[in-house]
N, C-alpha and C positions, 0 to 999 in steps of 0.2 A: 718763577720763571715763564717765560713766555710758552705759546702752546700753540701748535695745532689745530683747528676744530673738529676733523676728520682721528683724531688719535683715538684708538682700542685699548691699550695699552701704556703707560707711564715709565714702564721699566722693563727690562726684557733680560734675561738672567739665561744663557746658553749653557749647557754643561753636556760634554762631550767625552763620549765611553770609546770603545777599542773592540774593534775585528769582532761582530757578531753578526750572524744571521738572523733577520728578526724574531722566525719562527723560535729559535733557542731562547731567546731571550724571553718570549711570552710563554715558553714551560716554567722560567721562575715563579714562585707565586707572589714577590714582592711585585717584581716589574710586571706581571698580568694586573694585579690589583691596583698601581699606579693609573695603566691603562684606561682603566674603569673609571678612575676617579677624575679623566681630563678628557681628552679629545684625543684617541687612538688613530693617528697617522697611518693608516693601515698598508697605503701603496706608495711609500716614501724610499728614496732611493739614495747613496752613497752614490758620489761623482767619478770617483775614478779608484786606482789601487797604485802603489801602498799606499799605508796612512798618512804621511806628510801631504800627500796630494788634494785631501780632503779638508786638512786643515786650511791650507793654502789657497784653496778654491771657496772657503766657506767667507772668508774675509775680502776677498781680492774678486770672486765673480767670474775665476779663469785659472788655469792651473800653470799660469806664468811659466809655460816648457818645466814644469818639475814633474819627471814622471819616477822619481825612486826617492827613498829616505835619507839620502845624504843631504848635506846642510848646501845650499845654493852655491856653487862656482863662486859668486859674488853676491852682493846683497840685489833682492831684487829691485827694480825701480818702477812697479805698477803703484798705481794708486788702491787704497781699500776702501772698507767701509769706515775707515776712523777719517779718513780726509772729508768723506761727508756729513761725518758727524760735527767735526770742528770746524768745517764750513758754515754749518745751519746756522740759520737767524735765532733760531728757539733757545741758543745758550744752553745746547747739549752738551755732557759730558759721559766719559767712558773710562772702563778699567778693565783690566785682563787679571784672572786670578787665579795665580798656578801655585797648584798644591807640591808642597814640599820646597818651592825655590827658595832661595835665601838669596836676598836683594843685594845684601853685605857684601856677596861672593861674585858680585858682577857688578859693579859700581860704574857709573858711564863714562866714559872719555870719548874723545874725537876719534879714536882707531880702534871703539868697543869691538870684540870678536864673542860672539855670545858664544856658550857651553855647555853642555849637559852637566849636570850636579846629581847623578841619581839619588832617588827615583825620580827627579825631576827632568825631563828631556827635552832638548828644543826644538826636536820634531814635532811635537805636541803644543808647539808655543808658536801658531804661525806670524805672530808678532814680531818675534826674533827675526824672521827672514827679510826683513821688507828697510830698505835704506831710510826712507824718510820715514821710520819708527826708531831705529838703531843710531840712526846718527843724530836725534835729536832728544836732547836732555828731557825736557819737560814730557814727550811722548815716551821715552823708555820709562821712565820713574812710575808711570801710571802702570808697568807689569808689577803686581805685587804678588802677596802667597796668600791663604788663607785666612791668615790672621788678621790681615786688611782688611777683607770680606766682613767679617764680624765687628770690626771697627767700623766701618763704614757703616755697618747696619743700627750698631749702639749710637751713632752720631747724625744717623739722619743723611749719609751722604753717598748712600748707593746711588751710582752713576743712572742714566738712562739707558745705555748700551753695557752690558758685564758680560764679559765670559769666562766659564771656570774650566780649569783643564784638570781632573783629577790625578795622581802621578801613576806610576807605570805598575803599580800593585793596586792602588783603589779604581783604575779604570778599566783593568781586568786585563791588562797586557801581557804580565807576569804572576807566576804565582808568589803572595807574598813572601818577601824578603828575598827572593831569587833576583838574578840578572841573567841578561843574555847568555852569561857562561855558565849557566847551570841547567840542568837537565827539566824540561817543561813536559808538562801533560801531552800525551800526543794529541788527543780531543781537546778541542778549545772548550765544550760547554760538554757539561755543564759546570764543571769545576770553576771556571773563571768569571762565567755569568753569574755567579752565585757569590762569589769573591765579590766581583762587584755591585752585586743588588746589598748586602751587607753593609758596605761602605755608605752606600746611597741610602739605605733606610736612615745610619746612625746620623749622619750629614743631615738628610732633613729635621731626623728629630730634634736636634739641635737648633734648627731656625723654627720648629712647630709648624713644619709645613709637611704637606697642606692643611689648611685649616684656618678658623675664625682667629687662632691666635698668633697666627704666623709673623716670625719677625719681619718677615720683609715686607716693604711697603705695600700698601695700598694700589690694587691696579699694577701688578708685576705678573708680566707672561713669562712663566719657567718653561725653557724647552730641553728635555730632556733627551737625548740625540746620540746615536754611534758615529763613527767615523766611516764606515765601511762594513760591509760582508764579509766574512772569513767561514769556511768551512772544516769539518773536522776531515781526517786525512784518511778517512772512508769513504766521503762523500764521492772522489773520485780514485778510486784504488789503485788506476795505470798511473796518476801522476807521484811523480817524486820530487819534483820540484818546488820548493815551498810556496815561491809567490807566483806560482799559475793559481791565481783566484778563480775557481771552476765553475760559476754559477750566478745566477744574480745578483747584484749587490742593494739586495733589498734589507735594509735597516730600521732598529726600533724607533719610532720616533713620538714621544708624547708631549704633548701640550696639557700644560696646568697653571692655574692662578684663579683669583678669584672673581674674574671676568668668564671664567668657563663652566659651562653646562657638563656637568659629570656625564659620562656614559657616552660621549660622542663619538663616530668613527667618521673619520675623511678617506674616502674610496679614491677620490681622484688623484694622479699621479704627482709627486712633487719629489723635488731634492734639496740638496743644501744651498742652490741657487734661488728657489723658490722662498728659503727662510730670509736671504739679504733682501729679497723684492718684499717681502712682509713687513720687514724693518723698516724698507725705504719709504713705501707706503705708510705705514703708519708714522711715521715721525718727518714727514715731506721733506725728505733728503734729497731728491732725485735719483740719478741712477752714476754708477760706474761705468756705463755704456758696454758694457761686457756680456756675458749670462745672465744678468739680472735683468737686462734692458727690457725683454719682453719676456723673461719669466712670468708664470701664473703665481698667486700669492694665496696665502689663506683666508680667501674674502667669507668664508665662513664665520671668521670673529667679526665680521661686520653685519651678520645673518642675510648673508647674500648666496643665493645656491641656484646653479643652473638649471633650467628647466624649458624643456620643450611644451608649446602651448597644444591644442587641438587644431588638427586641420582644418584650413579654410577653403570655398572654395575660388577660383579665380576666373575670369572671363576668357581665358587664354584655353582656345581648343585646340591643343595639340598633345597627341600621344606618343609619338613614335621617338623622338628624339627633341631633347631642350637641352640649352646649355644658357648660362647667367653670368655673370660679373657686374661689381658697382663700377659706376661711373659718373663723374659729375655728380654724388650725391644720389644717385638713383639706380636702382637694380635694371639693367638691360637682359632681357630676356628674350633668346632666338629659338624658334623652334619649328619645325615640320608644320606647315599648314595641309589641309587637304588637299590641294590644288597641285601639292609636290614643291612648292616653292617655301624658301625658308621666310618666316615671318619675326618682327622684332616688335616688343611693346617695354614698355619701362613703366615703372613703379617705384613711387618716393615713400613708401610706407603707409600709405592710407589708401590713393586710389593709381590705378592702372591708366596708361594712354591708349588711345584706340591702335591697334595693330597697324602693323604698316607691311607690305609686300617688299622684302629686300629683292626679286625678282632673280632671285638665285636657285636653280633646282638641287635640291639634294635631299638624298633618303638615307645619309649615313652618320656615323657617329658627329658629336659638336664637341666643341671646347672652345672656351673663352676666358680671358683676361684682360687687364686695363693696366696701361702704363699709366705716370703721371699726365700725359698727353694724348693718349691713344687707347682706345679698345679695340682690341683684336681679336676676330671671329677664324678659328680653324673648322673647316668641314671636310667630309670625305663624301664625297658626291656619286652617281651612280654607274661611273666608272672605276671606282676605287683607288681616285687618285685624291691625295692629301691637297686641297687650297687654302688661301688665307686670304681675307678682305679685312680692312682696316677702319675705323670709324673717329673723326673727332668731330667738335660741335662747332669748328667754322665750314668745312667742305663737308661733312657727311659720311656715308659710307663710300668706298673706292671703287670707282665703276666697275672693273674688270679683276675677277678672283685671280691671285696668282698661285700657278700650280708648284708645288715645292715639293712632291714625292708620288711615287705611283705603286700600285700594288699594296693598300692601305685596308687597314681593317678599324681598328681604334686609335683614340687621340684624345690628351689631354693637354690640358697648359695651365700655366701659374706665372706671376710675375714676383720678382726677389730683388731683393738690394735696394730697398724703399719702395718699389715699383718706377724703377729705370731699367729694368731689364725684364723678359721673358724666357721662359723655359718650355719646351715643346717636346713630349713623349710620345710617338707612336707606334703600333706593333705591325709589322707587316702580314698578309694573309698568313703567312708559314708559322707566327706568331715572335718572331724574332722583335725584342724592344729596342729602340733607337732614341737617341735623345740631340736636342739641338738648344743653344742659347742665342740670343742677340748680344752682339758687343754696345760698347757704349753710346756708340751712334745710332744703334737701331737695327743692325744690318745682321741678319742670320750667319751662324757659325756650321761650318762643314758637320755634319750627324756625327754622333759617335755611338758605339756598340755600349748601352746598358750592361749586357752580359749576362741577362736571363730570358728568357721568352714565355709567354703567356698569349692563350688563344680565346682568353677571357677580358674581361671589361680591367682597363686602368686607370688610375686617377693619382694625379701629383698632388701633394698636401705640404704646407711650410709651419714650419714650427722655429721661431726664433730665428737664429742662423743657420739651421737644416731645412732641407729638403725632402720629400720624401717621395718614393715611388711605390704606390699599391697598388697589388696584381692580383689577380686569380688563380690559383692553381686547378686548373681543371680535373686534373687526377684524382684529387681528395678534396674538394670546396673549399680549401682553405683558401684566407688570403695573407698574401706574403707582402714583405716591406722592405725596402732598400734605402742606404741613407746619403745624402750629400751633403758633403760641409761648404758653408758658405767663409766661414770664418778663420782670419788668419789666429786666433789668439785661441782658437780650437785644432790647431797644429801643434804637436807636440814629435820632440826628437833628441832622442836621447843615445850617446855613446856606452858601451855593455857597464853596467856595474854590480854591485854586490845585491841590489834589492830589484833591478828591471835591466831595460834595454833596449835595442832597436826593436825587440819583440812587441812593443806596445806603440812604435809610431804610427803617427796618422798625418792626414791627407787633407788637402783641399781641391774643390772643382774637379772632384772625381767620383764616380759611383763605386760604393763600396762591393767589395768582391766578394760578400755575403749577404744572401737574402734569408729574413726570419718571419716565420709566422707572425700575423697580429694575433697576439696573446696574451693573457693575463699569468702571473705568475701564483700560486694555491701550494699548500703543503699538503705531505700524505708518511704517512708510517711507509720505514724504509728498515729492512732487516738488520740493514749492517749498522746500524746507530738505532737500535731500540729505545734510547732515553729522547732521543729529538726526531720531530720531522724535519724532511728534507723537502727542498724544492721541485714545483711539480709545472712544467710547461701545459698551459691549457690552450693549444689553437682556436682559434675562432672562424668558423665555417661561415659562407655566405653566398649568394648570387650576385648576379651582376642585376639592376646598375649598381654602382658604387659613387658615393657624392661625399665629398670633403671638402672644410673651410675649418680658420682658424680664428678664435675669438678670444682676447684678454690672455695668450699666454695656452691655450690650449685648444689640440687639433682634434675636431669633431669627425667623424667616419659614420654613414649612414646606409646601409644594403637592406636589401630583403633576406628574407630566409632561406636556406636551400629549397625547403619541401613546402614552403609558404610565401606569402607576400606581403605578411608582417612585416612593416619598416623596423629593422635593430637597429643599434647605434653602442658603439662604443669611445672612449676618447684617450689621446696619448699628449702628455704633457710635462715630459723628462727633457728639459733641455742643457745644451751644452754638449749634448752628444758628438764624441768624434767620429771618423771616417775611416776605419784601419787601411790603411797602405799597403798589406797583404793579408790573404785569406784570412781568418781565424783559427785556430786550433787550440784544443788543450791538451795536446800532446807534447811534452816537454823535450822530446829528440827531435821535433821539428821547429825548435826556439828561432833556429836562425833563418827559416823560410817562413816562415808563418807569424801572424798576430795573436798575443795573447786576449784579445777582444776588451782591454779595461776600457771603461768610461766610453765604450760602442752599444749600439743596439742590443747585442746580445745578453747585455745586463739589466736593459728596462724593459719594463712592464707595461701594458695597456691597462686602463681602468675596465672592469667587469663591464660585461654588456647586458642592455637593458632592451626592451620594447618601447617604441612612441605608439601607443594605444590607440586604436582609432586610423591610423595610416597603412594602407594596403598599396604596396607599389605594382604599375602595372607599365612595364616598358623602359619609364625612362624616369632619370633624377637629376637632380644639380643642385649645389648649393652656394651661398655666398655667404657675405659681412655685408649688413646695410648700417651704419653708425653703431650703435651698440647690440646689434641682434644679428643671428643666422637667421637666412633663408633660406628654405628648403623649396624648390618645385618639384615637383613629381609626378607623373601620371597616373589616374585613378580609375575607379570603374565608375565615375559619373561622367566621362567623355572630356571634360575639359582641364586642366593641370589645376591641382589643390596645392597649396601654401601653407607651410608651417615655420611657425617664428621660433627661436628658441632663445634664452638670453638669462642675464642675472635679474 
């Protein structure tokens, strides 16, 4: 078999269980023990609700407008990871093993309509939803059952990519021997978690896995995961509507295999799109060009970990305001000079150019971003006016700043849509947040009200096909964030169904009507569920200045602490988040006028916060990407701007 040299594993087997919050699963002794034998993905999330949405997205890198558990109205036309595998030049193969599936009951035909065959359920078989699998006899016949898995292992024919779905009892969906018409336990855990653990323990025992005598081929990565998080009824006593999943979509995921060092923990945020991206990276598959394209991946399998280096001094004498952006393979830094004018210098990763005076007086906030052909600088002058100047390699800086707004306090700017457009967000002196974007011709469009206010620092960030606005809540020092979706494939619409409805619809090119804290999810004991810990949101506080930039699918935020100048940092890397059409509420009585929050910012958490030791921020900070590094510029006690590099 041909192979690519970057490969870490030769086979991957994905096993997906059902509907459990991570903390519930970790209470089970067997699941907890597995986590200690592999890499515990401690900050891993499902994509959406209910179940089928996560199965679909796990192979298609998008929801395909599926937001319920009903079969698609017609077979889905989108491509999946199967198309990438079969198009690979490395002669890769794939198989989907469905527990309790009877292939003879659903023989292929040109008009095949997949159906349930309980305890096998097609909503847990994502391959049965796609037209180019169901209508292709060869592909359809690659969907087999657990007996074929054992046969493939005995014959040495386990493919490079394998998917295994346990049946409706073994995956922890229903009590053994029952159906959806039988009474089920009110509490999802611990009964159904224990039931799934018992099955998995027996299944792995039959494979002698994990261990040196495993029946799996050498260099096989096994991913044990869940589709989504669901909570006991008592988590939200007010909720009487089953399909309101009222909390973080944080799930148990563990990586196992002979290439894994036991006991590892991955604290960076990941979801099902990260898993697709990891498989694509490992086998050199390219991309489906959806939420997998920019997603972060399991770089630790390649012994790559993100690290901030120690601060280093620069020759730039600026302390009040600084902005930076990458343009023409260099960092352009603009800062206030001692004479009150803006000064610009460039950095190629090794050396700084001599500073040049732009001849523009400014003592206010600065922001920079670059498109493919131009560098744009926004600044607040001494009259609280927001002005713009542009730079290109042919003509240099534009001679006259263009004033675009008056009475401005703070400003942030970012490029998007493959660096072809810009967004600017600014706050008025009263704190009202406004935004504007450029159209395809580069002209600024009329500003729109973001819907929130802040008299503190503001910062735009990007992650895949989403923009995020981060700002300070000056009443409690919390940092808040709201989202802005750019991708048509992350818009979902659905008429009312038994499983979901328009309360989960999402939108594009609009700010979210909700804002949430920059926060990490942890767990704590709760009197209502004494056997399981419940989710706790831990908001992060911080003072300005804020600085944000993205590297390899991870958005990094830095800022000083509230009561000290030490630089703190946290990251966000949950891709494919959607922007709700209506305000989010968990009150089922408001289902017709609010959004459920499924697949949105409210259900995804940030990494744990850490400090960049040796970095104490004075007055100003900015961050941008240069090649495979992040560059932070910040005011320090030494008088000159200091620089920090971050990368893998």
